[in-house]
N, C-alpha and C positions, 0 to 999 in steps of 0.2 A: 504493500500500500504506500509506503514511504517513497519507493522508487516511482510509482505511478504519480504520486503528488509532485515529486521533483520534476518528472517529465512534463506534467501539466503546467507547472510554473515556467519551465524553460520555454515551452511553446507559447504561452501567454506573453512572456517578455520578448520573445523573438518577433512575434507579430507587432508588438509595440515598437521594437527597434526598426523594423522594416518601414512602419508607418512614418516614424520620425526621420528615417533616412530619406524617404520620399519628400519630406518637407524641404530638403536641401535643393531639390529641383524647383520647389516653390520660391526659395530665396533667389535662385538663378533666374527664373523667368520674371520675377518681380523687378530685379535689377535690369534684366534684358529689355523689358518694356519701358523702363524709365530713362535709361541712358540714351545718348544719341546713337544713331545707326552705326556710325563708324567705330563705336566701342563695344558693340554687342558681342562679337566673338571673343574678345579679350575678357569680357565679364564672365562668359560661360567657362572659359578655361580656368580663370582665377578661382571660381567657386569649386570646381572639381579638384584642382590641385590643393587648395586649402583643406579639403576634406581628407585627402591622402596624407598630407603633412600632419594634420590633427591626429589621425589614427596612430602614426608612429610616435608622436609626442606623448599621447595619452597612454598608449600601451606600455611604453618603456619607462615613463616617468610619472605622468600626471595621475594615473589611477592609483599608483603606490602612495603618492603624497596624500590623496584624498581618503583612501580606504585601507592603506597598509597592506595591500595585496600585490604581489608581483607574480609575473607569469614565467619566471625563469626556472620552473620546475619541469619534471618529466610529464609526458603526455598522460600517463596513468593518473597522476595526482590531479592534473587539470580536469580530467574527465569525471572526477567525483561529483556526486549529486547531479549526474547527467550533464555536467559542464555548466551548472547554473552560474558560477562566478564568471565564466567566459561570456555567456550571453548577457549577463548583467553589465559586463564591461562594454559589450557592443551597444546595449541600450543607452548607457550613460555616456558613451563616446558620442553618440548622435547629439546629445545635449551639449557636450563640450565643444564639438565642431560648430555649433551654432554661434559661438563667440566670434570667430573670424568671418563667418557668413554675415553676421550682423554688421560688423565693422566694414566689411566690403562695400555695403551699400552707401555708407557715408563718404568713403574715400574714392568712390568710383571716378573714372575718367582721368585721373592724374597721378595715381600712385605707381611706383615702380614695382615690377612683378616679384623679383627675387627678394628685395628687402621686405615686402609684405609677407612672403612665404616664411622668412626668418622670424618676423613678428608673430605669425601664426604659431610657429613651433614654440616660442617662448611663452606666449599667452596660454596655450593649451597644456604645456608641460608644467608651468610654474604658477602663474597668476590665478587662473580660474580654479584649478584643483585645491589651492590653498583655502579659498573661501568656500568651495564646495565641501571640503572636509570639515570645516567649522560647522556648517549648517546641517549637513546630511549624515555626518558620521561622528558628531560630538568631539571633534579633535581640537586640540590646543586650548581646552578649558573654557572657551567662550560661552558655550551653551550652559555649562555649570554656573558661570557667573550670571547669565540671564535668569536662571532658576532662582539663584540666591537673591537677586535684585528685584525681579518682577514676579516671581512665583511660577513662571512657566518659561519654556524655551521660545526662542524665535521660531516662527512657523512659516515655512515656505514649501508647500506640498509639491508643486511642480515647477518652480523656478522663476516666478515673477522677478525676484531679486537675484537669485543665484545665477540664472542664465541671462535674462533679458536686461535688467538694470545694469548688471556688470558689463554685458556686451555693449549696451548703449552708451554708458559713461566712458568706457574705453574708446568707443567710436568717436565721441566728442573730442577727446584728447587728440586722436589721430587727425581728425578734420582740422583742428586748430593749428597743429604743427605743420600740416601740409599747406594750409592756406587755400583760397578759392581757386576754381578753375580760371584759366586765362580767358578774359572777356566776360566773365560772369557779372562783374560790377564795373561800371564806367568810372572814369576819374572823378566824376561828379557824385559818385556814390549811388547811381541809379542801377536797378536790377535789369539785366538783359535776359530775355526769355531763352530757356533751354528746354523746350517742351518734350514730353515723353515721346519716344520714337514709335511706340506701339501700345495703345490702350488694350488691345486684345491679349498681348503677351503679359502685360501688367495684371490684367484680370485673371489670366490663367495662373500666374504665380500666386495671386491672392487665394484663388480657389484651392490650389494644391496645398498651400500652407494651412488653410482652414480645415480641410478634411484630415490632413495628417495630425493636426493639433489634438484631435480626440484620442489619438495614440499617445501623444505627448502628455496629456493630462490624465486620462483614465488609466493608462498603463503605468503611471508613476506609482501606483499601488505596489508594483513589482512582484506581487504574488496573487494568484487567482482568488484566494480566500479573502483578500482585502479589497477586491474590486468593488467600486461603488457607483451605482446609477446616479447618485447625487452629483458626482463629479461631471458626468456626461451632460446632465440637464443644466447644471450651472454654467458649463462651458458654452452650451447652446444659447442660454439666455444672455450671457455676457457678449457673445458674438453678435446677437441681434441688437442688443443695446448699442454696441459700438457702431454698427451699420447705420441705424436710424439717427443717432446723434451726429455722425459724420455727414450724413445726407443733409440734415437741417443746418448745422453750423457751417458746413462747407458749401452750402448753396448749390447742391446738385452736381458739384464737380466730380467727375468719374474717378479721378485719382484719389481723392479723399474718401469717396464711398468704398472703394476697394481696399483701402487701408483701415477703414473703420472696424471690420471684423477682427483684424489683426490686433488693433489697439485693445479691443475688448478682451480678446483671448490672452494677450500678454498680461493684462491686469488681473484676470481671474485665476491665473495659475496658482498663486500663493494660497488663496483661501477657498479653492473650488471644492475641497472636501469638507468644508465647515459651514459655508453660507447657505441661507435660504435662497431659492431661485430668484426671489424678488430682489434680494440684496445683490446677487450676481448681475441682474439686469441693470441696476443702478451703477454698479462698479463698471460695467462695460460701457454704459452711456457716458459716464464722466470721462472715461479713458478716450472714447471716440471724440468728444468735444475738446478734450485737452490736446489731443494730437493735432487736430485741425488748427486750433488757436496758436499753439506753440510752433508748429511748422511755419506758419505765416510770419510769426514774430521773428523766428530765427533767421529765415531767409531774407525778409524785407527790411526789418528794423535793425537787427544785430549784424547783418551781412556775414553770416556764417554759412558757408556753402556745403551743407550736409545734403548730399544729392537725394537720397531716399528718405531723409528725415529720420535717421535711426536713433538720434538722441531723443527727440520727442516721442517716437513710437515705442522704443524699447527702454531707453533710459528713464524717461519721465513716467510713462505708463506703467513700467515695471516697478518703479518706486511707489507710485500710487497703489499698485496692487499689493505691495507689502504692507502698506499702511491700512488699506481697505480690509485686509484679512483681520486686522485688529479691531475693526469697527463692525463689519457685517458678520464676523465670526462669533461675536458675543451673543450669549443667550438672550440678552435684552433686545437685540436686533434680529432675533429669529434664527440665529446660528446655533451651532452645537456647543459652543463654549471651548474652554481650554486654551484661550489666547488672551494676550494682554496688549493693549494699544502701546504701552510703554516699550514692551519687548519688540513689538513690530517696528516702531520708529527707530529704536536703537539698532536692531539688526539691519534694517534698510540703510541707515546711515553708515554702518560699518561696511556694508557691501559697496556703497558708493565710494567711500574713502579708499578701500582696497583697489577698486577699479581705477580711480584717478591716479593713485600712487603707482600701481602696476603699469597703467597705460603710459604715464610719463616716463617711467623707468625704461620700458621696452622701446617705445617709439622715439623717445629722446635719445637713447643710446644709438639706435639705428640711424637716426638723422645725423648724429654727430660723426659716426664711423663711415656710413655708406651712402647716406642721402636717401630721401623718401620720394622725391618728386621726379616725374618725367621732365625733360626739357620742353621748352615752349613749342619747338618744331615737332617733337614726338607727340606731344599732346594734340597738336593741330592735326597730325596725321592719323591720330586715333589708334596708335599701336606703340607698345614698348618695343622699340626696334632692337634692343639688346637681346631679345628672345626670338622674335620672328616678325615677318611682315605678312600677315595672314591674307589680306585682301589683295586683289590683283591690280587694281588701277587707282591712281591718285583721285580720280573722279569719285570712286566709291568711298575712298577713305575720308573725303571731305564732305560727305553728305551730312 
């Protein structure tokens, strides 16, 4: 019976891993539809290579930092419990690899390929698993301090803060260190239009991410006995709230509408196992409105060239989700309880601080040693010429 249970858990988690793996195609098509046509192929290559680099970094270093498990044992030992630790690694890898996939959208169209690959390795090997281990494996004594101070641990069921806020705030650092794309802002400080190259591709990316997110959230139970329909329905309600809020606040803009469900889903990850569905709906709606408002502020007023809006979408909505779990997870708000607003604010703040420190350390060092940006002519051509010249004609490159 134990072997059957172990096999069932492995299959359950494997399905979740494949669903979240498919989300990386969503990241790719979301970026593909947003960037200019001359940069589409490079965007696709970057997302795929980032996943491969993330796998190596997490397998050999990151997973050990987060969970104290290394895979340098014999195959027989690794196959114990039907290889549950291995498929758990696969599942959690797809989360870890979301960090560079998130960052990729912010730095699109002007980052050099190999320096970004190096940043991916360092982020997934060191920065992300450090905070992951704190939250999801009680490492380094932080959760014990949370219990002593607030009476409960910091709660982040599926990664509003651990994955999304961390990725979004690292992305902000990378965007600031890179600077805006050439021609994005005039000398007078006016914004020049860089419209999405393909709304259908952008929409496809949003749909792939949305569908895969139910694996991201529901399968975060990690064992079949712990699976919860509440997580699925809360994810659905937050998604819907994000869509409708983005529709209204974004005044029917299709780019905002298709990012609305993602904003809601980012925010509900942390408390999806605790909230009442009505609380999840509000959480998603606030996130959808927050994304639209802050994306506009960041681009137009602050002149920060965050191409896909990864800081508003993941950084801010993820941080909101961490705090929202401490509000709508309370029994007084219809939730299941077992959370503290104080612990949620403290844990969210810690995640943001680690992301900022880690982002500046990694991207600052790479900028100093190797440089981050393409040259102006390379950016104009739409290719990192140190790697390849993918397209055939200058006319295509300049579209």
